[in-house]
C-alpha positions in Angstrom: 0.0 0.0 0.0 1.2 3.5 -0.8 1.5 6.2 1.8 -1.2 8.2 0.1 -3.7 5.4 1.0 -3.4 6.4 4.6 -3.7 10.1 4.0 -6.4 11.6 6.4 -8.2 14.6 5.2 -8.7 17.4 7.8 -12.3 18.2 8.9 -13.4 21.4 7.2 -16.5 23.1 8.5 -18.4 25.1 5.9 -20.6 26.8 8.5 -19.8 30.4 9.2 -20.0 31.4 12.9 -22.1 34.4 13.6 -21.9 36.4 16.8 -24.9 35.8 19.0 -25.2 39.5 19.8 -24.3 41.4 16.6 -24.9 38.7 14.0 -21.6 39.4 12.3 -19.0 36.8 11.3 -16.5 36.1 14.1 -13.0 34.7 13.9 -12.6 31.5 15.9 -10.7 33.2 18.7 -13.2 36.0 19.2 -16.0 33.4 19.2 -14.3 31.3 21.9 -13.6 34.3 24.1 -17.3 35.5 23.7 -18.6 32.1 24.6 -16.2 31.9 27.6 -17.4 35.3 28.9 -21.1 34.1 28.5 -20.4 31.0 30.7 -18.7 33.2 33.3 -21.7 35.6 33.3 -24.1 32.8 33.9 -22.0 31.0 36.6 -20.5 33.9 38.6 -23.6 34.9 40.7 -23.8 31.4 42.2 -20.3 31.7 43.6 -21.0 35.3 44.8 -24.1 34.2 46.8 -22.1 31.4 48.5 -19.2 33.7 49.4 -21.4 36.6 50.6 -23.9 34.5 52.6 -22.3 35.1 56.0 -22.7 38.9 55.4 -26.3 38.5 54.2 -26.9 36.4 57.3 -25.5 39.1 59.6 -26.9 42.2 57.8 -30.3 41.1 56.7 -31.0 38.4 59.3 -31.3 35.6 56.7 -31.1 32.1 58.1 -27.6 30.7 58.4 -28.6 27.6 56.5 -30.7 29.6 54.0 -28.1 29.4 51.3 -29.0 25.7 50.8 -32.6 26.7 50.2 -31.6 29.4 47.7 -29.3 27.0 45.8 -32.1 24.3 45.7 -34.5 26.9 44.2 -31.9 28.0 41.7 -31.3 24.3 40.7 -35.1 23.8 40.3 -35.3 26.7 37.9 -32.2 25.5 36.1 -33.6 22.0 35.6 -37.0 23.3 34.4 -35.2 25.6 32.0 -33.0 22.8 30.7 -36.1 20.6 30.0 -37.8 23.5 28.1 -34.7 25.0 26.4 -34.9 22.7 23.3 -38.4 23.9 22.5 -37.5 27.5 23.1 -34.4 27.3 20.9 -36.3 25.7 18.1 -39.0 28.4 18.2 -37.0 31.6 18.7 -33.4 30.6 17.9 -30.0 30.6 19.8 -29.5 34.3 20.0 -32.9 35.2 21.4 -32.6 32.3 23.9 -29.3 33.6 25.1 -30.6 37.2 25.3 -33.6 36.0 27.4 -31.2 34.2 29.7 -29.0 37.2 30.0 -31.9 39.5 30.7 -33.4 37.2 33.4 -30.0 36.8 35.0 -29.5 40.6 35.1 -33.0 41.1 36.6 -32.3 38.4 39.2 -29.0 39.9 40.2 -30.5 43.4 40.5 -33.4 41.9 42.4 -31.1 40.3 44.9 -29.3 43.6 45.3 -32.4 45.4 46.5 -34.4 42.7 48.4 -34.4 42.4 52.2 -36.9 39.5 52.4 -35.7 36.0 52.4 -38.8 34.5 50.6 -38.4 37.1 47.8 -34.7 36.3 47.7 -35.6 32.6 47.0 -38.2 33.5 44.4 -35.6 35.6 42.6 -33.4 32.6 42.7 -36.0 30.7 40.6 -35.8 33.6 38.1 -32.0 33.3 38.1 -32.2 29.5 37.6 -34.4 30.0 34.5 -32.1 32.7 33.1 -28.9 30.7 33.6 -30.5 27.5 32.3 -31.8 29.0 29.1 -28.6 31.1 28.6 -26.2 28.2 29.0 -28.4 25.9 26.9 -28.6 28.4 24.1 -24.9 29.0 24.2 -24.1 25.2 24.2 -26.5 24.6 21.3 -24.9 27.5 19.4 -21.5 25.9 19.9 -22.5 22.5 18.6 -24.8 23.7 15.7 -22.0 23.5 13.1 -21.3 19.9 13.9 -24.8 18.6 13.6 
């Protein structure tokens, strides 16, 4: 057998990658950086709640074990959003799904900044769970779309 019989052709994607926000073509490095920043945006508030909970406990008289409740509520929202994200992405597309996730996440973080009621804090956690779930699902679906 000749050496050319074992030649492997590289995978070439013919799909152009559009920016989720501006709908312009992105070079691969910009695309990866943008997606990385989106994942940080959706994941950072969880870590901030955990690290600031002792202060919330002291300043706002939230229960010391209340962070567990908040994280459970966030997880429930995230799980429901994950189950409904496919239908949402199919009906409105990747970009609008990510935008909805970002808007819900921003509203939730602003709501947390101004609330002093623990029950309302938990309800806002559900909103954050939906936002993070839909945003991450939209971003992941956008990443793998060229490979389908």
